[in-house]
N, C-alpha and C positions, 0 to 999 in steps of 0.2 A: 878783245875775247874771241877765242878760236871754237868754231861749232864743229862737230864731228859730222860727217857724212853718213849716209846710210851704208855705203859700202865700207867705210872705216869700222862702223859698229859691228857689222857682219863678221869681220876678220879680227876683231879686237879681243885680245885675252882679258880684257877687263870685264866684259860681258858674261864671259864664262865663269871666272872667279867670283863674280856678284851672285850669278845663279846658284853657283856651287855653295855660297855662304848661307843664301836664304833658305836652300832646300835642306841641306846637311844641318842647318842651325834648328830649322823648326823641329825635323825629327828628332835631334838629340835633346832639344829642350822639353819638348812636350812629352818624348818616352821616358827620359830620365825621371821627371818629375810624377808621371803617372803611374810608373811601376811600384813607386813607394806604397801605394795602397796595399798592395799583396803582402808587405812585410811590416808594415806599421803594427804596432803591438795593440790588440784588442783590449778594450775595456770591459772586464767581466762583471756582471751583475751577481755578486755572492752574498757578502755579508748585507742584510737587510735590517738589521738590528740598531745600527748607529745611523739614524735618519737625521740630515741637517735640515734646517729650516732655508727656505727660499724666498725670495721677491721676484715674482714674475711680472715684466713690464711690457704692456701691449699698447702701442700706439694706432689708433684708428681714425680713419676719414672716409664717410661716406661707404661703408662696409656692410650694410644690413643685409646683403644677399649672401656674404660669407661667413659672419658672425655665428648663425645658429650650428654650423659644423664646428667652428672652433669651441663653442661653449660646451657642445656635446663631448667633445673630447676631453675638456677640462673636468667634467663630471666622472669620466671614465678612468681617471688616473689612479693607478695602483700605487696610492701614497697615502701617508697620513696628512689629510688636507688642513688639519689644524696647524701644520707647520708651514703652510703655503700663503703667501699674501699675493693676491692678483691685483694688480694697478692697471687699470685702463684709462688712457690718455686721450681725450676727445680732441682731434686736430680740426676743429671749427667743421664738424659734419653739419650737411644741409638735410640729410635723409632720416630715415627711422633707426639709426644706429643706436642711439642713446636709449631710446625707448626699449628695444630689445634687451639691452644691458640692465636697465631697471628692472624689467621683468624677471629676467634671470636671477638677479640679485635677490628680488622679493621671494622668489619660489625655491631658492637654494641657499637657505639660510646657513648651511653647514660648510659652504664656500665663502672665504673672506676676500670679498671684491671691493676695491677703492674706485670710485669714478672721478677722474678730475677733467678739467677743462685746460687745454693748453694755454699758457700765458705767452703772448707774443713776444721775443726777444731779439731773434735773429732771423737769418735768411732760411734756417734750416728747422722746420716744424718738428721733425723727429728728434734731433738732437737735443731740442728745448724741451720736449715732453719727456725723454728719457732723463734728462738733468732734473727737472722738475719732480719726477716721480723718486728718483733716488734720494732726494732730500726728505721725502716723506717714508721711504722704505723702513720696514723694521728689522731687516736682516741683512748681513754682509755679503752673503752670496746673492748676485743679481743675476737673472736669466731674462733674455729678451726674445721675443718671437712677434710675428705679424698677424694681424686680424684675419688674413686670408689664408690661414694655415689649418692643418689637423694635426694634433698631437698625439703620438702612439702612447698606448697604455702605460709603459714602463719608461717615458720619457724623464721624468723627475727622478726616478730609481737610477737611470745611467748617469745623470749627472751627479747624484749622490754617490754613486760608486768611483766616478772619477776623481772627485775632490777627496774621498776616503784614500783613493791611491796615491793622490798628489796632494797632501793636505796644504802645501804653501803655494798650489797654483793660483795666479791672479787673472789667468784668461783662458777660456776653454772655447775652442771651435767646434761646431757638431754639423753633421750632415743634413742635407736639404734635397729632396728629388721633388720632380713635377709629377702630379696626378696624370698620368698619360691616358689621353684619349685615343680614339681610332682616326685620326686624321693626320695630316703631314704637318701642319703648323704646331701641333701638339708633340709630335714624335721630334721635331726640330728642337723644342725647347727643352724636351726631356734629355737629349743627347748633349746639348750644349750644357745644361745644368751638371749632368753626371761628369763632363768633362772638367768643368770649374771645379767640382769636387775632389777629384784626382788631383789637380794641380794645387789645391788648397793642401791635402795631405802631403804632396811632396814638399811644399814649402816648410810645414812643421816638422817633417822626417829630417831635412837638411838643415834644421835649425836656423830657417831664412824664411818664417812665415810672412805671408803679405797679402794673403786673402782669407776671407770669411765671410760668412752670411748673416746679417742682423736678424733673419727670421730663425736662428738657431745658433746662439752663442751665449756665453757667460762670462762674468768677471766679478772682482769683488768691489764692494764699495770702498773700502781703504785705498785700493789700487786706483781706482778712478779718481778719487781726491789727490792722491799723490801726485799724479800727471796733469791735474787742473781740468780732469774731463776733457771736453771739446775745445777748450780754449784754443785758439789758432787756426780754427777749422769750420768754426759755425757760420763762415760766409759762404760755404757750400752746402746747398740743399741736401744732397745724399752724402753717404761716407760715415755714418754712424757706426760702422763695423770697421772698415779698414783703417780709418784715421785712428780710432781708439787702439786698435792691434798694434800699429805702428808704433805708438807712444809706449804700450806697455812692453812691446818687444825691446824698445831702447831700454826701458827700465831694467829688464831682466828676461831675456829670452827663454832661460830655462825653466821659467815659471808658466810659460805658454804651451799649451798641450791641445792635442786634436782628440775628441771623443769618437774613437771607431767603435761602434756597435750598432747593429741594425735596429735595435729598439729604441735607439736614439734619433732615428730619422724622421724629421718634421717633413710632412707633405704639404706642397702648396699648389695652386692651380694655375694652369696656362692661360695665356691671353688668347682671346677668341678670333683675334685678326692680326695679320702682318702689321697694321699700322700701329695697334697697341703694343705688340711685342717690340718693334723697332723703336717706338717712342721710349719704353721701359729700359731697353738695352742703351740707348742713346744717353739716358740719363745716368745709367750705371757707368758708362765711358767717360762721363765728364769728370770723374773722380780721378782717372789717369794722370791727368796734368797736375795735379796736386800731390800726388804720392810722392815718398821720398824713396822708395824702395826700386834699387836698380833691377832686380829679379822681376818686379812687376812691369817695368818698362821693357824689359828685354823680352818676355813672354808677349806682351802686347805688340811689339815692334814684329816679331816673328810670325804671329798669327796674321797680322796685317799684311806683312809683305808676301807671305805665301799665298795669301788669298789673292792679292793682285796679281802675283806672278801665274798663278793658276788660271785666272780669268783671262790675261793677256798672252798666255803660252801660245793659244793657237794661232794668233796673229802674228807673234814672234817666229813661228814655225812656217807660216804661209810666206812671210816676207824674208825668210832666210836669215833671220837674225840669231837663231839657234838652229842646231841640226836636229835631226830624227831622234838620235839617242838622248839628247838633252831634253827634248820633247817627252818623250816616253819616261825619262828619269823623273821628271816632275811630277807628271801623273801619278806614276808607280809610287814615289817617296809618299805622297800626300796620301794616297789610298792606303799604304801599309801604315802609315802613323795613325790614320784616322781610325782604322779597322782595330789596330792594337789597343787604342784608347778605349773603344767601345767592348772589346772583350773584357778587357781589365775591369771596367765599371760595371759590366754585367754580372761580374763575379760577385760584387757587392750588393748592387742595387735590384738586379735580377728585372730588370724593366725594359731592356732594349728590344724595340720593334725592328727585327732585321729586314723586314720587307720593305720599309721606308728609307733605309740605309742609301741605297743608290740614289734615289731622288734627292735626299738631304745632302749627297756627297757634292752635288752640283748647285744646289740652291744657297747652302750655308755661306761660301765665300762671297756671294753676291751681296748677301745681308750684311756681312762683315763690313764691307766697303762702304754700304748706304749708312750703316751704324756709325762709322767712324765720320763719315762727312757730316752727319747731322748732329753728332755731339759738339761740333765746333760751333753751334748756335743754342740759343735758349730753347727748352722744349716745355710741353706741359706736363703737369701730373694732377690728376684729380681736379682739374679746372684752374690750377695755379700755375705761373710761370715760376720755373725753378731758377735758383742762383739770381734772383731780382731782390731788390731793396725790400725790406719788411713794409714799408708804407705801401708798396705797390701790391702786395701779395693778398692782403685780406679783403 
């Protein structure tokens, strides 16, 4: 096997073409997907006379600090709450979460709340909880969200509007944003989430949806049963969102839609430390090896490759493996692409803190590499090893 010398690498056209592929590929893929947010049709909340019944499923595990915010937003919903069934699935909480829910149920008899304990079946607690709740649901239209979320007042009206607009829809993805605080780590998570939402819309716009967020999505019970729910994916701890989406896209992509409306944006809260943030993202990243979407794999590759090239480009330039125009081109292309994404997302979410952008520009590529590395091994979530056999989890 022949190895290339540093001198040969310097003069190799292969290096130039490789850099061109990574840099141009990153810009094209990210910008082409992100720009679709500007043109994707908005779902207007017009007719409020035809209200559909919904079952809302919420899994929780040790969320006593976040549940009061969620429950307050449930009470404030602008909807006929007699049509809504709220099912809370307790995933073996060890704190006061269940007591908070019982007290809320006792004090708010007008809200139809059902409290379940998750039965251990597989390596995925959340998938088990959703499947268990669906069997007890009274309505065909299912919505899922998370216990650490805050729901906008017209959240249910937004879902009602899109189902009235698309009566045959069997999957709806909807927007999620981070409740941004005045800190670098918070702004990092906000900008990342905004970018993910733009890419999500782009996938739906090109009829190649591959991303969604379980904190704000909906599907029909009939469609869930048609594709046998999470069968085939229950060995993966996370992925209750994208694996179901993949199945329903394969069933009929024309029945999958994105709910574009500011009134539908669910707000979740940022992680307070880099350690918690990285651990959560590593858990998300582990779904990538199981996804069937080539577009998903392409986006992941381009982001990872560009982050690695961005970090190493100063070394390449110092050792004359790339020339000055290539070095400047790498930095300029990434800066242009990232700023375009931020401008586009700010048109919809209106939450970009521009003073943090220069710092995040240099920090985030490093985090991407760390997350990619950590996603190769098992990580913890809420005191539990993910992707481990059921017998070892509880």
